[in-house]
N, C-alpha and C positions, 0 to 999 in steps of 0.2 A: 393360746397364751400370747400375750403381748410383751415384747422386750423394750427396754429403754434404748435410745440411740447409743448411749455410752456402752451398754452391755454388748450391743451389736458390734461396735468398733473394737472392744476388747477381744472379742472372739476372732477378729480379723487381724490382730497384731502379727506383723511379719508377712502378711499376705499381699498378693498383687490383685487388685480389685478393679473391675471394669464398671464405670458409671455411665448413666445416660448423659447426653450433651444437650445443647440448645435450651429450649424452654423446659425440658425434662430434667435438667441438672438439679439434684436435690440439695440446694445450698445450705438449708438449715440443718439437714442431717450431716453433711460434711463438716459443718462448724462444730459439731459435737465431739470431733476427734480429740480436741485439746483437753476436754474434761475426762477422756477415757483412757488415753495412753500416758504412761509415765516412764521415767528412766530412759533406757535406750531403745524402747519399743518403737517401731516405725511401720507405717503402712505405705505401700505404693498404690496410688490411685491412677487409673488410666481413663482418659476422657478426651473428647474432641473439643468443640467450641464451647467455652464457658462464658455465658452472657453476663454473669454477675461480676466479672473481673477476677483478678488473680491475687487480690490483697490477702485472701485467706492463707495463701502459701507462706507469706511472711509471718503471719500470726501462728501458724502451725508448723513452722520450719523444723523444730526438733523432731516432729513425729510424722511428717508427710513429705513424700516426693511425688512429683507429677510426671507421667509420661503421656505425651500427646502427639497426635498426627495433624493437629490444626493450630498453627501459631496465630495469635491475635494480639492486638495492642495490649501491652502490659505484661505479657507472659515472659518475654525475654528478660525483663528487669526483676521478675519475681524470685529468681534463684531456685535451685533445687528442681530444675525442669530438664527433661530429656525429650528430644524430638525424634519421632519414629516416622520416617517417610513411608506413607501408605496411600494407595488409592482406596476409595470407599469400598469397592468390591472386594478388597483384600482383608477387611477388618475381621469378618467372621472366621475365615480360615487361619488368620494370624493368631487370634486370641483364643481360639477354641482348643480343645484337647488335641495334642499332636501337632499344633501349630508352631510357628517359629518363635512366638512370644506368648505362650499360654498363660491365661489368668487363672487364679485360684477360686475366685468368686465373682458373682455379679450382684450389683445393687440394682434392683428393679423399682422404679418409681411408679406405683400402681394406683389405679382407681379403687374405690371401696368395693369389696367383694359383693357379688350378686347373691341371691338366695341359695344358689347352688355352690357357693364358695369360690367361684372363679372371678379373678380380677383381670382387667386389661392393662396394657402398658401405656395407655393414654396418648399423649401427644408425641412421644418419641420412642416408638418400638424398633425402628430401623435395624440396627445391628444386634440389639438385645433379644429380639423375638426368636431368631433362629438359634441363638446361643443358649436360651433358657432350657432347651431340651438336651444340651450337651455338657454344660458346666454344672457339676453336682451341687455346688454351694450357692444357694440363692438367698439373698437378703432382701426381703420385701419391705419397702417403705410405702405404706398405704396412706394416701393423702386425701382428705375430704375434698380438696380443691381439684384433684385430678379427674378430668372427665372420662367417662366410659366411651371408648371408640370402637369401631368395627374394622375388620379386614385382616387382623393378624391373630396369631396364637394367643390364647388366654392362659393364665397361670392360676392354678388352684392354691389356696392357702396351705394345703397339706404338703405342697412341694417346697415350702419356704423353711429354711433352717432357722431364720429369725424373722419376726414380724414386728416392725416398728410403726406406730401410728403418728401421723403428722396432721396438723391443721394449719397449713401455710400456703399463702397464695403462690401460684406458679410465677416463675420469672417471665416477664414479658419482653418482647423484642419490638422496639419502636420502628416506625416506618422511616425510610431514608428520604431525604429531600433531593430534589434535582433542579438543575438549572437549564438554560436554553441549549447549552452544548449537549448535555445528556439527552434532552428532548430531541435534538436533531439526530443524534445517533439512534435513538429509539425509533424515530420515524423511518429511518432507513431500514432498520431491522423489520419493522412492521410490514414493509413492502415485500418481505420474503415469506410472510405467513399467509396461508390460504384458509378459507373456511373449512372446518372439519379437521384441521391439523391438531396434533397434541403437542403441548409446550412443556419444556423443562427450562426453568429460569432460576437464577440465584437471587442474591440479596444485593441491594445498592440502588443508587440513583437511576442508572440506566434501566434495570429491570422494572422499577417502579414507573418510570416514564413510559416504558413499553406497554405496560398494562393499560395505561391511559389511552394509548394510541389504538388499542385493540377493541375499543368499545363498539365499533361498527362491525366487527366480525361475528360469525355465527358458528355454533356447535363446536367450539374448541374443546380439546381435552387437556388434562394436566397431569403431570407426573413429577416426582422428585420432592417438591416442597409446597405446602400450602401457606400462603401469606395473606395479610389483610387485603392487599390489592387484588389478589386472585379471588378472594371471597366476594369482593364487590362485583367482579365479573360473573361469578356464579349467581349472585342475587339478581343481576341484570339480565340473566338468561343468555349471556355470551359464552360462558364455559358451561357446557352441558354434558360433555362426554358422550354425546349421541352416536358418534362414529368411532368411539374407542373400542376396538375389537375385543380385548380380553374381558372387559366387563362393561358392555354398553350402558350408558347412562350414569356411569360412576367416574370419579376422579380418584387416582391411586397415588398416594404420597407416602414417603417414609418419615417425614417430619412435619409437624404443625408449628410454624414459627411466626409468632406475632402476639397479638393482644389477648386479653382474657375473653373478649367477645369472639375472637376467632376460635379459641379452644371450645367455647360453648357451641359455636356454630358446627364445628366438626362433630361434636357429641350429638347434636340434635338432628343431623342429617346422615342417614345411612348410605347416601350416595357418596359420602366422603369415606373412602377406605384407606386407613392408615396401616401400611403394610411393612413387612420385614425386608431387610436388604437382600436376603437370598432370593426373593421373588422380584423385588424392584430392580435389582442389578443383573438379573439373569439375561444372557443373550437370547434365550428362548422368548422371554417377555418382550425384549426390544423388537424381535423379528415379527411379533404379532401386533405391533402398534404401527399402523400406517401413518405416514406423514409426521413422524416425530421430528420436531424442530428443537434442537438443544442449543440454548443461548447462554454463553459463558463469557467471562471477562479475562483480561490479560494485563500483565505489567508491560510486556513487550512481545512483539512478533517479528521474526526476521524475514528477510525477503524470500525465503523458501517456504514460509508458512509455519515454521516451528513456533510453539507458544510457550512462553515462560509466564506462569501465573503465581510463582511462589517466592522469588528472591529479587532483591535489589542488590546487585553485586553478590557478595558472599552473605549478606544479611537475609535471614529467613523472615518473611513477613506474612506468610499464609501457609497453605498446605495444598496438596494435590486434590483432596476432597473427591467429589464424584465427577469432576470435569471430564477427564479422559474417558471414564466409563460411559457417560452420556454422549460424548462426542462420537466415540466409536459405536455406541449403541444406535445412534441416528443413522449410521451407515448401514446397519442391519435392517433398519426400518424401510419398508417399501415407500419410496418417495421422500425419505428423510433428509434433513439438512443439518449440518453441524456448523454453528455460527460463533465466531468470536466478535464480541461487540465492545468497543472501547473508545475513549477519547483519543484523538490523534497525538496529544502531548500530555506529559506529566508535569508536575510542579517545576517551575523554572523554565518551562518551554522545551524540555527534553522530548525528542520524538519517541513515541512508543513503537513506531515502525523503524526497525534498525537494519543495517546492512548485514550484521551478524550478531548473535547473542554474545554478550560480553563475558569477561572472566567472572566466575561465580554463578552465572545464570544457569538455571536448570531447564530441561525440556519437560514441561508438564504434559503437553499434548503434542504428539508427533505431527509433522506436516501431512502425513498420509490420512489423518483423521479430521481435517478441516476442509469444509467445502466453501465457506464464505468468511471473510473478515470485513467488519463494518466500522467505519468511523463517521464523524459528522460530515465528512467530505465525500462519502459515497460507499459503494459496495464493491469489494474485490471478490469475484468468483474464482475459486482456485481449482475446482473439480475439472479434471480433464485438461488442465493446462500444464505446459512444460515449465521447467524452472525459470527460463528467461521470461516467459509470459507471466508467470506468477510474480516475479520480481517487478516487472513493469506495472502490473495491476496494483500491487501493494504500494509502490512508490506514488502512484497516481492518487491514492486516498490519504496520503500523509499530509501533515500540515504544510502549507505552501512554503514556509520558511525553510523546510528541510527537503523539499521535493527534488530540487535540482541535484543535490548531493546524493540522494537515494537513487535517482534515475541514472546518475553516473555510475553508482555502484551496481545497479541492475545490469548495465552493459557488460560488466565483467562476468556476469552469470552466463552470458551467451555470445 
C-alpha cells in the first residue's frame, strides 16, 4: 500500500525524525509538511548538511524545527534551528534507542524495490543503514531517481511503516572551483601521497585541486566520500583500490556527493561500495587500511597543532563532521598520515596559523591526531616533534607577513 507524503507526515506529528543528508536529502518530501500539519502540531527533523538550502524552514516555521550537527551557509538565519555538536562516528549511538538524543523514526530515501522486495539506501546510507535495524518506525520514500547501490544493508518494503513514492531528481552537488593558491596547497599535499595509498578527502577547492595533482599516481584507494573528481580518477585507472585490504579492488564510501552522472556511475559499478557509518568509522576498519591519508581543512591551527574547523570566534560556521574520526583513524592505519591542508591566510589577510586559538574557538581535532599541516608555503611535519619544534615548523609555513610574529611567539613555547 502506498501512502501520500501528507499522510506520512501526519503520522509523524510530534515526533523526532532523522533524515538523510547531502544528495540523499528528500527535499520534495520535506516540503509536504506544510500541507499535512495544522494547528499546533510540530515535527522535529534531524539532519546534517542540507544542500537545497534552508529556505524551507521559514516556509514551514509553524510546523518544523531543525536539529543539526552540520552548520552551513543560511542555516543560522533560518530560525528554529538547534545545533548539536557531534562527531560523525557518534551519530548512530546518539540517535539510536538508548542514545543521548534518540529519534522516534527514520526517513529512508530508497531506490525502487527489486523483485524480492528489497530496496537500497542509494547515495546516502552512512548513518541510516545501521539505524534501520534499531529504530522501529521506518518511513520509506521510494524514488524512481534513486540509484540502486551496493555495500550496505538493504531494507524490505515490509519493514516500512509508511511507503511514499516520489519521482523527483536527486539534489546535485556542484564541483568547487580553485585558484592558484589552492593549487599550490594541493601540490604540497600530493607530495605526501604514495602509490597504493587510500585517500579520504572532503569538499572544496583544495580537495578538487588535489585530485588533479594525483593523475600520475597509481592504485590509489578511496574512503569517506565519492565525488565527481574522484570518479574521473577511477575512470582514468588512478583510483583502483587494488591495495585496499578490506575489499581489494573496491572503493568504500559513506556518501556519494556530486552530479547525477556520479550517482549513475556508483550504481553501474559494483566496485563502488556505499557503506554504513558503523563500518566506515570503525577503528577495526581503519586498522585494516594500510596507508590511509586523511586530508581535511581548518579555519585555524595553533602553534601546537590544535585544529579549529568549526567556529570563527563564537560564530559556528561548520561542524565537526568526520574530520577527527578520519584523522585519528589514519593513526591506526599502518603507514597512515593525518593532514590538515589550508590556505595560509583567510579573508582580510588574517593568518590561519595562530599563536593560540582565540576566544570562542573550539578544538575540532587535537594536536595528538595531526601528523602534517600544509599551506601554499610548505609542509610542517608534526609527528615526533616537541612543542617548540612544532611551533617553529608551523610558523615557517605561515604567510610571510605573519611569520616573524609567529616565530617570536614560537620562542615562548620553548
